[in-house]
ZAGU-905646 format. One record per residue (C-alpha): x, y, z. Coordinates in steps of 0.02 Angstrom, whole numbers, padded with zeros to 5 digits. Layout:
<nodes>
+--------+--------+--------+
!     c1 !     c2 !     c3 !
+--------+--------+--------+
!      X !      Y !      Z !
...
+--------+--------+--------+
</nodes>
This chain:
<nodes>
+--------+--------+--------+
!     c1 !     c2 !     c3 !
+--------+--------+--------+
!  02951 !  00654 !  12399 !
!  02856 !  00806 !  12347 !
!  02955 !  00857 !  12196 !
!  02922 !  01004 !  12084 !
!  02948 !  00967 !  11901 !
!  03010 !  01123 !  11813 !
!  03031 !  01146 !  11626 !
!  03084 !  00983 !  11553 !
!  03201 !  00889 !  11667 !
!  03244 !  01032 !  11783 !
!  03202 !  00965 !  11956 !
!  03168 !  01049 !  12120 !
!  03106 !  00972 !  12280 !
!  02942 !  01034 !  12351 !
!  02930 !  00931 !  12504 !
!  02888 !  00756 !  12551 !
!  02771 !  00656 !  12540 !
!  02755 !  00532 !  12500 !
!  02769 !  00573 !  12367 !
!  02763 !  00622 !  12216 !
!  02773 !  00784 !  12134 !
!  02651 !  00920 !  12107 !
!  02648 !  00954 !  11923 !
!  02753 !  01034 !  11791 !
!  02778 !  01219 !  11817 !
!  02783 !  01356 !  11689 !
!  02948 !  01359 !  11596 !
!  02973 !  01542 !  11639 !
!  02942 !  01520 !  11824 !
!  03092 !  01553 !  11933 !
!  03168 !  01425 !  12051 !
!  03062 !  01383 !  12202 !
!  03132 !  01358 !  12377 !
!  03178 !  01182 !  12429 !
!  03162 !  01235 !  12611 !
!  03010 !  01334 !  12665 !
!  03041 !  01496 !  12761 !
!  03012 !  01479 !  12947 !
!  02869 !  01603 !  12928 !
!  02775 !  01464 !  12836 !
!  02792 !  01342 !  12980 !
!  02645 !  01294 !  13091 !
!  02555 !  01436 !  13180 !
!  02398 !  01465 !  13284 !
!  02312 !  01518 !  13122 !
!  02332 !  01342 !  13053 !
!  02245 !  01269 !  13204 !
!  02106 !  01397 !  13190 !
!  02077 !  01343 !  13009 !
!  02080 !  01159 !  13058 !
!  01954 !  01183 !  13197 !
!  01836 !  01288 !  13090 !
!  01842 !  01158 !  12951 !
!  01809 !  01019 !  13077 !
!  01659 !  01111 !  13151 !
!  01586 !  01142 !  12979 !
!  01607 !  00962 !  12926 !
!  01535 !  00896 !  13089 !
!  01383 !  01009 !  13080 !
!  01340 !  00954 !  12902 !
!  01393 !  00773 !  12920 !
!  01285 !  00646 !  12831 !
!  01305 !  00476 !  12917 !
!  01239 !  00389 !  12761 !
!  01361 !  00472 !  12641 !
!  01504 !  00373 !  12566 !
!  01672 !  00411 !  12648 !
!  01740 !  00481 !  12485 !
!  01600 !  00608 !  12473 !
!  01641 !  00671 !  12647 !
!  01826 !  00681 !  12603 !
!  01785 !  00783 !  12447 !
!  01678 !  00898 !  12552 !
!  01825 !  00923 !  12670 !
!  01940 !  00967 !  12525 !
!  01812 !  01089 !  12454 !
!  01828 !  01187 !  12616 !
!  02001 !  01240 !  12557 !
!  01955 !  01307 !  12384 !
!  02061 !  01460 !  12349 !
!  02196 !  01418 !  12478 !
!  02367 !  01456 !  12404 !
!  02485 !  01327 !  12335 !
!  02643 !  01324 !  12443 !
!  02798 !  01232 !  12381 !
!  02914 !  01141 !  12501 !
!  02768 !  01125 !  12621 !
!  02855 !  01005 !  12739 !
!  03036 !  01051 !  12706 !
!  03060 !  01168 !  12852 !
!  03228 !  01193 !  12937 !
!  03283 !  01087 !  13085 !
!  03249 !  00905 !  13127 !
!  03104 !  00807 !  13055 !
!  02942 !  00851 !  13144 !
!  02756 !  00846 !  13108 !
!  02700 !  01002 !  13017 !
!  02518 !  01054 !  13030 !
!  02497 !  01186 !  12896 !
!  02326 !  01234 !  12827 !
!  02356 !  01411 !  12764 !
!  02418 !  01334 !  12604 !
!  02450 !  01162 !  12529 !
!  02548 !  01060 !  12407 !
!  02454 !  00924 !  12314 !
!  02485 !  00787 !  12444 !
!  02458 !  00889 !  12602 !
!  02287 !  00938 !  12534 !
!  02244 !  00753 !  12521 !
!  02313 !  00717 !  12695 !
!  02219 !  00859 !  12781 !
!  02055 !  00821 !  12692 !
!  02066 !  00638 !  12745 !
!  02112 !  00684 !  12924 !
!  01968 !  00806 !  12942 !
!  01840 !  00688 !  12865 !
!  01894 !  00545 !  12978 !
!  01886 !  00652 !  13135 !
!  01714 !  00717 !  13085 !
!  01655 !  00538 !  13056 !
!  01690 !  00499 !  13239 !
!  01542 !  00611 !  13282 !
!  01619 !  00659 !  13448 !
!  01540 !  00825 !  13503 !
!  01662 !  00844 !  13647 !
!  01811 !  00850 !  13530 !
!  01773 !  01024 !  13466 !
!  01754 !  01092 !  13642 !
!  01926 !  01035 !  13701 !
!  02062 !  01123 !  13602 !
!  02205 !  01020 !  13674 !
!  02117 !  00857 !  13639 !
!  02069 !  00913 !  13464 !
!  02250 !  00957 !  13423 !
!  02312 !  00791 !  13493 !
!  02186 !  00690 !  13392 !
!  02220 !  00790 !  13234 !
!  02408 !  00770 !  13253 !
!  02390 !  00583 !  13280 !
!  02281 !  00561 !  13125 !
!  02395 !  00667 !  13015 !
!  02553 !  00581 !  13077 !
!  02475 !  00411 !  13049 !
!  02451 !  00456 !  12866 !
!  02619 !  00539 !  12839 !
!  02741 !  00428 !  12934 !
!  02784 !  00245 !  12917 !
!  02765 !  00208 !  13103 !
!  02636 !  00342 !  13138 !
!  02756 !  00471 !  13206 !
!  02909 !  00568 !  13148 !
!  03075 !  00483 !  13183 !
!  03198 !  00559 !  13063 !
!  03187 !  00599 !  12878 !
!  03163 !  00418 !  12822 !
!  03014 !  00392 !  12936 !
!  02914 !  00499 !  12814 !
!  02827 !  00411 !  12670 !
!  02921 !  00489 !  12526 !
!  02839 !  00400 !  12379 !
!  02653 !  00419 !  12352 !
!  02647 !  00238 !  12294 !
!  02697 !  00183 !  12469 !
!  02578 !  00310 !  12547 !
!  02432 !  00235 !  12449 !
!  02484 !  00055 !  12474 !
!  02493 !  00075 !  12663 !
!  02317 !  00146 !  12667 !
!  02256 !  00001 !  12561 !
!  02341 ! -00127 !  12674 !
!  02260 ! -00045 !  12826 !
!  02087 ! -00063 !  12748 !
!  02059 !  00125 !  12743 !
!  02080 !  00142 !  12554 !
!  02031 !  00026 !  12412 !
!  02120 !  00017 !  12245 !
!  01993 !  00023 !  12103 !
!  02118 !  00046 !  11961 !
!  02110 ! -00138 !  11917 !
!  01920 ! -00138 !  11915 !
!  01928 !  00005 !  11789 !
!  02042 ! -00092 !  11673 !
!  02213 ! -00038 !  11735 !
!  02369 ! -00103 !  11652 !
!  02537 ! -00144 !  11734 !
!  02669 ! -00011 !  11761 !
!  02830 ! -00111 !  11770 !
!  02954 !  00034 !  11771 !
!  03070 !  00036 !  11923 !
!  03058 !  00174 !  12052 !
!  03224 !  00258 !  12089 !
!  03201 !  00446 !  12076 !
!  03263 !  00495 !  12248 !
!  03420 !  00388 !  12246 !
!  03459 !  00448 !  12070 !
!  03437 !  00633 !  12115 !
!  03508 !  00646 !  12290 !
!  03566 !  00824 !  12261 !
!  03384 !  00879 !  12250 !
!  03354 !  00827 !  12431 !
!  03440 !  00923 !  12569 !
!  03435 !  00778 !  12691 !
!  03507 !  00651 !  12568 !
!  03643 !  00771 !  12514 !
!  03691 !  00804 !  12695 !
!  03688 !  00621 !  12750 !
!  03739 !  00498 !  12613 !
!  03707 !  00352 !  12730 !
!  03521 !  00382 !  12704 !
!  03536 !  00343 !  12519 !
!  03562 !  00156 !  12546 !
!  03398 !  00146 !  12644 !
!  03308 !  00247 !  12510 !
!  03370 !  00120 !  12381 !
!  03303 ! -00022 !  12487 !
!  03132 !  00062 !  12496 !
!  03134 !  00093 !  12309 !
!  03178 ! -00088 !  12271 !
!  03033 ! -00147 !  12379 !
!  02911 ! -00031 !  12291 !
!  02977 ! -00079 !  12119 !
!  02948 ! -00263 !  12155 !
!  02763 ! -00235 !  12189 !
!  02631 ! -00241 !  12052 !
!  02571 ! -00067 !  12005 !
!  02424 ! -00033 !  11889 !
!  02370 !  00125 !  11801 !
!  02238 !  00182 !  11678 !
!  02321 !  00253 !  11522 !
!  02273 !  00433 !  11483 !
!  02179 !  00387 !  11323 !
!  02062 !  00272 !  11422 !
!  02016 !  00387 !  11566 !
!  01863 !  00457 !  11477 !
!  01787 !  00285 !  11450 !
!  01799 !  00237 !  11634 !
!  01733 !  00399 !  11710 !
!  01570 !  00318 !  11763 !
!  01667 !  00205 !  11879 !
!  01752 !  00350 !  11969 !
!  01665 !  00423 !  12121 !
!  01675 !  00589 !  12210 !
!  01819 !  00588 !  12333 !
!  01918 !  00451 !  12246 !
!  02103 !  00490 !  12259 !
!  02174 !  00521 !  12086 !
!  02361 !  00490 !  12072 !
!  02434 !  00550 !  11906 !
!  02569 !  00429 !  11847 !
!  02731 !  00512 !  11794 !
!  02831 !  00474 !  11638 !
!  02991 !  00542 !  11717 !
!  03123 !  00408 !  11737 !
!  03114 !  00332 !  11911 !
!  02966 !  00435 !  11973 !
!  02802 !  00350 !  12015 !
!  02674 !  00488 !  12040 !
!  02679 !  00666 !  11973 !
!  02525 !  00741 !  12054 !
!  02371 !  00699 !  12157 !
!  02200 !  00762 !  12207 !
!  02018 !  00706 !  12220 !
!  01890 !  00662 !  12089 !
!  01737 !  00776 !  12084 !
!  01590 !  00762 !  11964 !
!  01533 !  00924 !  11885 !
!  01421 !  00945 !  11734 !
!  01418 !  00759 !  11701 !
!  01608 !  00743 !  11693 !
!  01745 !  00701 !  11818 !
!  01858 !  00846 !  11865 !
!  02008 !  00857 !  11982 !
!  01996 !  00945 !  12151 !
!  02177 !  00982 !  12191 !
!  02315 !  01102 !  12239 !
!  02399 !  01138 !  12072 !
!  02567 !  01218 !  12046 !
!  02501 !  01301 !  11889 !
!  02353 !  01399 !  11955 !
!  02426 !  01444 !  12124 !
!  02278 !  01393 !  12232 !
!  02164 !  01247 !  12274 !
!  02038 !  01228 !  12134 !
!  01923 !  01114 !  12038 !
!  02009 !  01093 !  11870 !
!  01923 !  01189 !  11730 !
!  01954 !  01044 !  11611 !
!  01882 !  00871 !  11646 !
!  02009 !  00748 !  11715 !
!  02031 !  00651 !  11553 !
!  02069 !  00804 !  11448 !
!  02178 !  00877 !  11584 !
!  02291 !  00724 !  11593 !
!  02302 !  00712 !  11404 !
!  02362 !  00893 !  11399 !
!  02510 !  00864 !  11517 !
!  02658 !  00777 !  11435 !
!  02734 !  00721 !  11600 !
!  02577 !  00625 !  11655 !
!  02533 !  00463 !  11564 !
!  02383 !  00401 !  11661 !
!  02307 !  00382 !  11834 !
!  02283 !  00269 !  11984 !
!  02112 !  00278 !  12066 !
!  02104 !  00238 !  12252 !
!  01943 !  00253 !  12353 !
!  01926 !  00304 !  12537 !
!  01821 !  00173 !  12625 !
!  01834 !  00228 !  12806 !
+--------+--------+--------+
</nodes>
C-alpha cells in the first residue's frame, strides 16, 4: 500500500506495495497524483536500464560476497534516479509494471533484489537473449510483488510491507534479524487500508474488496512483529550489514511501515540507501540511520531483514 504521508494526517496513496508508505512530505508540497500518468508506465527505456544494470552487476559479481552486499550494489546503480509517486497505480486493470526510470521506496527494493538475484545465477546467455531476459526479470519481480507470483486483480498485490517481508522470510530468501538486535513487540493492529478506503481508487470503486482487505489485516495483526525503537538504533549498528532491508515502523494508527530502503555503512556509521520523498531522488541519506529516524516524528523505529539468497 504505498501511501504518501503528507503534513500531519493528510493522506495520499502513492502506490502499492506492499506496503507501506514512503515518508512524510513537506507541509507545503502540493497534492501528488494517486494514479500515475500513462507516460510514466513501462517503456523500452525501462528495459534498457534493467539490462544495463544487469550487465554491470554480472561483470563485477563477486561469488564470495554476501547476498546483501550484492543487493546494495544493485541499488547503488540507481543513485540519482527520481522519486516517482504512485509508481504502480497506473490506469486500467492490475498488471505488472516494470519501471526503472524512477522509483518509490518499495519498488527500489524490489528492483535491486530482482537484479541481484538474476546476476547471482551467473548465466551469460541471459544477457544475450532480450526476450528471455525480460521473461526472467518479469517472473522475479512478480514473485516479489504478488501473493501468488503473478498479477490477478488488485488484491493479488502485497499491499502491506509487513506481509511482503514475511513472505520472503517464509520462503527462506530473507532472514529477520530484528530479534537478534533486541527488538521489542509491536502489538498495534494493522488496519490502515480498511480505515481509509477513500484513499485507494480500487477500494473506493469496489467495496467488496474491503472485506478481503480486513481479513488480510486481521491475519497480519495476529502475527508477532518486532521492532527496534529509535533510541536504540545507534547501539545496534554493529549488527546491521550492508544490504539489510530497513523498514521504518510508522506511528500512524493502523499503518505498519512508513518507509524502506537498504543499510549502507559509510564513515563508520550506518546510513540509508533509499528513494526518499523528501530529496526527490535515490540517495544515501546524509544523516546516519539512527539520527535520521529520530528526526522523523512519524517513524518510531525499524525492522531489519537480511537478504540471504
